[in-house]
Structures are given as structure tokens and as C-alpha cells.
C-alpha positions as CSV (number, residue, x, y, z in Angstrom):
1,M,62.2,2.2,24.1
2,T,61.3,0.0,26.1
3,K,60.7,-4.0,25.3
4,A,57.3,-3.3,27.0
5,R,56.4,-0.3,24.1
6,R,57.5,-2.2,21.4
7,N,55.5,-5.3,21.9
8,E,52.2,-3.0,21.9
9,A,53.4,-1.3,18.8
10,G,50.8,-1.3,16.6
11,M,48.0,-3.0,18.6
12,V,45.5,0.5,18.0
13,T,45.9,-0.4,14.4
14,A,45.0,-4.1,14.7
15,E,41.9,-3.0,16.9
16,I,40.6,-0.4,14.8
17,A,41.2,-3.3,11.7
18,V,39.0,-5.9,13.8
19,A,36.4,-2.8,15.0
20,L,36.0,-1.1,12.0
21,P,34.0,-4.0,9.9
22,A,31.4,-4.5,13.1
23,L,30.7,-0.8,13.4
24,V,30.0,-0.1,9.6
25,L,27.1,-3.6,9.7
26,V,26.0,-2.0,12.9
27,L,24.8,1.4,11.2
28,T,24.4,-0.2,7.8
29,L,21.5,-2.4,10.0
30,A,20.3,1.1,11.8
31,L,20.1,3.1,8.7
32,G,18.0,-0.2,7.2
33,A,15.9,-0.1,9.9
34,V,15.0,3.4,9.7
35,A,14.7,2.9,6.3
36,V,11.8,0.3,6.7
37,V,10.0,2.0,9.2
38,T,9.7,5.0,7.2
39,D,8.2,3.1,4.5
40,H,6.2,1.4,6.8
41,L,4.6,4.9,7.8
42,R,4.4,6.0,3.8
43,C,2.8,3.1,3.0
44,V,0.3,3.6,6.1
45,D,-0.2,7.1,5.5
46,A,-1.1,6.4,1.7
47,A,-3.6,3.9,2.1
48,R,-5.2,6.0,4.7
49,V,-5.4,8.7,2.0
50,G,-6.4,5.8,-0.2
51,A,-9.2,5.0,2.0
52,R,-10.7,8.4,2.4
53,L,-11.0,9.6,-1.2
54,L,-12.4,6.1,-1.8
55,A,-15.2,6.9,0.8
56,R,-15.9,10.3,-0.7
57,G,-16.8,8.3,-4.0
58,E,-13.6,9.6,-5.9
59,D,-12.5,8.0,-8.9
60,A,-10.3,4.6,-8.4
61,G,-7.9,6.0,-10.9
62,R,-7.6,9.0,-9.6
63,V,-7.0,7.6,-6.0
64,R,-4.4,5.1,-7.2
65,G,-2.5,7.9,-8.4
66,E,-2.6,9.9,-5.6
67,V,-1.6,6.6,-3.0
68,A,1.1,5.8,-5.5
69,R,2.7,9.4,-5.1
70,Q,2.7,8.9,-1.4
71,A,3.7,5.6,-1.0
72,P,7.5,4.7,-1.5
73,D,8.5,4.0,-5.4
74,G,7.5,1.1,-6.5
75,A,4.4,0.2,-4.1
76,D,1.9,-2.5,-4.7
77,I,-1.6,-1.1,-4.3
78,G,-5.1,-2.9,-3.5
79,L,-8.3,-1.3,-3.8
80,D,-10.7,-2.9,-2.6
81,V,-14.6,-1.0,-3.1
82,G,-17.4,-2.7,-1.2
83,P,-21.0,-1.6,-1.7
84,E,-20.8,-0.3,2.4
85,S,-17.0,-0.3,3.0
86,V,-13.9,0.7,1.0
87,T,-10.3,-0.7,1.7
88,V,-6.8,0.0,0.2
89,E,-3.8,-2.2,1.5
90,V,-0.1,-0.1,-0.3
91,S,3.0,-2.9,0.6
92,A,6.5,-2.3,-0.7
93,Q,9.9,-4.1,-1.3
94,P,12.0,-3.5,1.6
95,P,15.0,-1.1,0.6
96,P,17.8,-2.6,-1.3
97,L,20.8,-2.8,1.3
98,L,18.1,-5.5,3.6
99,R,17.5,-7.2,0.6
100,A,21.1,-7.7,0.0
101,L,21.5,-9.3,3.3
102,G,18.4,-11.3,3.0
103,V,15.0,-9.9,4.7
104,S,12.6,-10.4,3.2
105,A,9.8,-8.4,5.2
106,R,7.1,-5.8,3.3
107,P,6.4,-2.8,5.0
108,R,2.6,-2.6,4.7
109,G,-0.6,-0.5,5.5
110,V,-4.2,-1.7,5.3
111,A,-6.8,1.2,6.1
112,H,-10.8,0.6,5.8
113,A,-13.6,3.1,5.9
114,A,-16.8,2.9,5.4
115,R,-18.4,4.6,2.3
116,E,-20.3,8.0,2.6
117,L,-23.8,8.0,1.7
118,V,-24.0,10.8,-0.6
119,P,-28.0,12.1,-1.2
């Protein structure tokens, strides 16, 4: 074995030991971003469904239950029924993975609809 080969022994192990934590961090952030986007889309969809149901004149309790079923777990749901329009707001906590990293952005969805006139 030459002297150059002996000096390089263990270099691959050292490089992996340095690169692996960075790879795990990047993967964790990527998965967290996917989770936030998914929760945001669920909030938007749930708010849209709730606004549609409220605009048709459905009971607020039934609407709240349907919105909670479609929203992320533990989401905050706000219903505002006015004389001519309705508004539904759904917001959720960021995934636990990102909360542990100090991210405080909340996925949120808001939908407005004009009330349907019932003869």
C-alpha cells in the first residue's frame, strides 16, 4: 500500500459523516414544506365547501361539522353570516416538525359567497 493511499483511508466515512446531517435537514425541510402546502390546500377547500353550504342556507352546526371533517386536525373555523354574503375562514397550526424548528406560519383559507335567495 502506498503512502498516499494510507493518508486517504477513512475519507469516505468522514465525508458521509459531514454530509448526512445536512441531507437529513434538507429532507426534513422539504417534507415540512409539502405538509404546509397540503394543509393550506385543505384549509382552502374546507373554507370553499363551508361558504357554499352557508350560502345555500344550511344550518351553521352542520356546516361547521363538514368544514371540520375536511380541514386539517385542530383547525380553527370561523363562520360569518351576513344579510347578503357569508364568509368562512379556516386556519391550522403548522406541522409539528416545523413548529419544532420555530416556524409559526399558519396555513389559512378564506372563502366568500353571496347568499342564495330562497323564495
